[in-house]
N, C-alpha and C positions, 0 to 999 in steps of 0.2 A: 369602572373598565380594568382589566387586569393588565398591570404593567409590563408582564412580560409578552402581552398579544402585541401583534403590529396594528400601527393606526392606519385607519382605511379611509380614503377619499372617493367616493364613487367606485368603490369596488377595486382602486389600485393601492398597492402597498407604498408608504411614502418612508417610512422609517419605524423604527423599534422605539419605544419609550427610553430604554438605556441609551441608544445612539442618540437621540435628542437630548437626554441628561448630559452626556459625555460633551455633544458638541456646545450645549448652553454653557458648561464649566469653563470649557476651553476659550470661548469668546468673552466671558467674564474674567477669565485671566489674561487675556489679552488687551482688554479695554482698562484692567487695572494697571498692567504694565505700561500701557501708553499713558494713562494719568498720571502716573508717579514719575515717569520721565519728562514729561510736559512740566510738571511742577518743578521739578529740579530745574529745568532749563529756564523757567521763567524767573525763579529764585536767583538763579546765577545771573541774568541778563539785568534784573533790578539791583543786586548787588555791584555788579559792573557800573552801573548808571550811579549809584550812589558814591562809589569810589573815584568816578571821573568828576562828578560835583565837588567832592573834598579835594580834588587836583586843582580844580578852578578856582575856588576858595583859596588855595594856597598860594596859588599864581598871583592873587590880588593883593597878597599879604607881603609885607616887606620882609626880607630874610630875617630868620630870627627863630626863635622857640616856639612860636605860634604856627609858623610855617613849616616849620620842621615836624611839629606835632600833626597838623594836617595832613601831610604828605605820608609819615608813618601810619597814621590812622587809614588812611585811603590804601595803602599797601596791605595792612591786617585786613581790611574789607574783602580786597580782591583775592587775596590769597587764602581765603578762610576754606575754601575746598578747591585745593590745587588740582584734584582729578577733573574737575568740571572745566578747568582752563585749555580751551582748543581755539 
């Protein structure tokens, strides 16, 4: 099939191969953008859950070096990617 010719279905023009390729590339780009954003959100949600877990453990500890270290670790985890905090 010549790529420059229209694709026909029962005598009706649907689209050209170039139009199809452009649309396919746009769709792929949108899917990748959504996948990347979703992955970033999932990582942040997990990071936040880990930080909350550290804080809960710190709350069970007596005040002191261990408690302070756990709280500091929790804050380090939650602030790892500040841009994602919303």
